[in-house]
C-alpha positions as CSV (number, residue, x, y, z in Angstrom):
1,M,43.9,116.7,-100.4
2,R,42.0,115.1,-97.6
3,H,44.7,114.4,-95.8
4,D,45.8,118.3,-95.9
5,F,41.4,119.1,-95.0
6,F,42.0,116.9,-91.6
7,K,45.6,118.7,-90.8
8,V,43.3,122.1,-91.0
9,L,40.7,121.1,-89.0
10,R,42.8,119.3,-86.6
11,Q,45.2,122.3,-86.0
12,A,41.7,124.5,-85.9
13,W,40.5,122.5,-83.3
14,R,43.6,122.6,-81.2
15,T,43.6,126.6,-81.5
16,C,40.0,127.0,-80.6
17,L,40.8,124.7,-77.1
18,G,43.8,126.1,-76.3
19,G,46.2,122.4,-76.8
20,E,43.9,120.9,-74.5
21,G,41.0,118.1,-74.7
22,P,38.0,118.6,-73.4
23,Y,38.7,116.9,-69.5
24,R,39.8,119.2,-67.5
25,P,40.2,117.1,-64.4
26,D,41.4,120.6,-62.2
27,L,37.5,121.7,-62.4
28,H,36.5,118.3,-60.7
29,Y,38.9,118.0,-58.0
30,M,37.4,118.8,-54.6
31,R,38.6,122.0,-52.8
32,G,38.2,121.4,-49.5
33,P,36.6,119.1,-47.1
34,G,32.8,119.2,-47.5
35,P,29.7,119.9,-45.1
36,K,29.8,116.3,-44.5
37,W,33.2,116.2,-43.1
38,H,32.5,119.4,-41.6
39,A,29.4,118.4,-39.6
40,K,32.2,115.0,-38.5
41,Y,35.0,116.3,-37.5
42,G,34.8,120.3,-37.3
43,H,35.2,120.3,-33.7
44,L,38.9,119.1,-34.7
45,A,40.2,121.7,-37.2
46,P,42.2,124.7,-36.1
47,K,40.3,127.8,-36.2
48,A,41.9,130.2,-38.6
49,A,43.0,133.2,-37.1
50,P,41.0,136.7,-38.8
51,A,44.3,138.3,-40.8
52,P,45.7,141.4,-39.1
53,R,44.0,144.3,-40.4
54,V,46.2,147.2,-42.1
55,K,45.5,151.1,-41.8
56,R,46.1,152.8,-44.8
57,A,47.3,156.2,-44.6
58,A,44.7,158.6,-46.6
């Protein structure tokens, strides 16, 4: 009886969390150079050219 309860509880827990645990490392990864990097090395980074504008037919 107790084993069945915990089995159902574990199934509900996995369903609510989408099969993942509470730790999501992808939410904590750095997504690019920060302000200190730009202050120190920003002049070395290539400047991105603006994307070409596409004229749409009206």
